C-alpha angles and dihedrals in degrees: 000000000000092000094059127095115267094255092053091048090050091051089055088063102038138007113272090242090062097048120107112225123188125180136185094003131139119246091252092052091047092049091049092049093046093049090049095056105028135053126210108308148094121292133182114235128195117199135184094279106357144046136208144129131286117214110203113200127163091344092305123116124220125186117222111190148125100271117226087192099054098022095231142085110274144176112206142154103288092218094060099034110114089208094056096066110110144145091228134035120193113191128195124180119245113162091031095044106102095185092052092047090048090050090050092050091048091047092238120169121247112225123214108241114240096213 
């Protein structure tokens, strides 16, 4: 999974029709849009050249990822993370995704989409 493009990884977690995709937006616009559609939780995010997780807590966004800048796993304020900058953000629900959680509990395999 980790060697796939961000969009493919997101589609492993949630149907493409349910993904939230934002492009060419400022951080403030992205934050506003994310807070409008998602509650507190953990979300997968695919970027131009990186992937990670966004933790939304009390309307703040944190980026959890393996940093290519600091060469370690980090959780940092998404707004100031140098690795969070992107022209596209593809979000898939994780902690709020009932179907994904059910699949995990039932030990069901996730299949890599072909398209």
